[in-house]
N, C-alpha and C positions, 0 to 999 in steps of 0.2 A: 202632448209632444210626441212626435213620431219615434224618436230614439227610445223613449221610455217604453212604448208598446213593443218595440223590437226587443228590448232588454227583457221584458216580461215573457215574451214568447221564447227567447233564448234560454231564460232561466227555467221555464217549464220543460223545455226539451232536455236541458241538462239534468234536472231532477229525475226525469224519466230514464235517461241514460245511466245515471248513477244507481237508481233503484234496480234497473235491469242487471247492471254489472255486479252489484252486490249479490243478487239472487244467483246469477250464473256462477260467480266465483265460489260462493258458499256451497252450492250444489256440486260443483266440480270437485272441490277439495274434499268434501265430506262423503261423496259417493264415488265418483270416478277415480280420484287419486288414491283414496284409502283402499279401494278394491283392486286397483291395478298394481299397487306396490312399486317396488324398485325405485326408479328416479322420481316417480310421482310422490313418494312420501319422504324423500330426502329433506332434511330440515330446511335448507335454503328455499327450495321450491314451495314446500307446503306452507312455510311461514309467509312467504311473499303472497301466495294466493289468499291466505286468510287475512293478511294485512290489507290487501287490495279490497276484499269484501268489506272490511271494517271502515276503510277510509271512504269508500263509495257511500256507505250508509251515513257516515258522519257528514260528508259533503252535502248529501241530499237534505239531511236534517238542518244544517246551517243555512241552506238556501230557503227551506220551508219556514224557518223561524225568522228570516229577515236579518240574520246576523251581519254586522258590518265587516266581519272577517271572512265572509263566504268566498270572496274572490281569491284571497290568499290561500284558503284551504283548497279551492279548485285547482290552483297551481300545483300544490303538493299532490292532490289526487291524480292529476294528469300524469305527473312523473311516475307515480307508483303504478298506475294502469299501464303506462308504456312499458315499464320494466316487467310487469306480469305478462303482458301480451308477448313480449320477446321470449321470456322464459317458457311459457306454455307452448309457443310455436317451436322452440328448440327441442323440447321433450317430445312433442307430437301427440296426436290423438285428442286434442282439446280445441278444435276449430271454433266451437261456439264460445268458449271462454276468450280465445284470442280476439274474435270479432267484437264481443261485448266490451272488452278492455280497450280496444282500438277506438271504438265509437265513443266510449266514455271519455277517454283521453282527449279526443278531438273536441268534444263538447266542453269539457272542463278547461281546456286551453283557451277556447273562445271566451268563456266566462272570466277567466283570470286576466285576459287581455283587456277587458272592459274597465278595469280598475283605474281610477283617476283621483 
């Protein structure tokens, strides 16, 4: 079935986007933000970046394991990635994180929309 193969391709792309976003958010928080200080280590921003890394890893894991809940989790992941991208862009100096979050949010939105 053609729709199924498209879904497999979309899921593989989403897993890749989630894994990349996890890596970039974790590296950004633990290296760039901790070293930059100031607004980068304020609780709300730092917590959001770490939460984003965590939900991206969890979203990838749910998809890899074939969980029936992966579409719901992708919807939550998209929302958190969007919030993280906005916050990182507002603070500045984290273009790679902003891009990774935006790409992951878009991919996860697509996966969550396939739920029926």
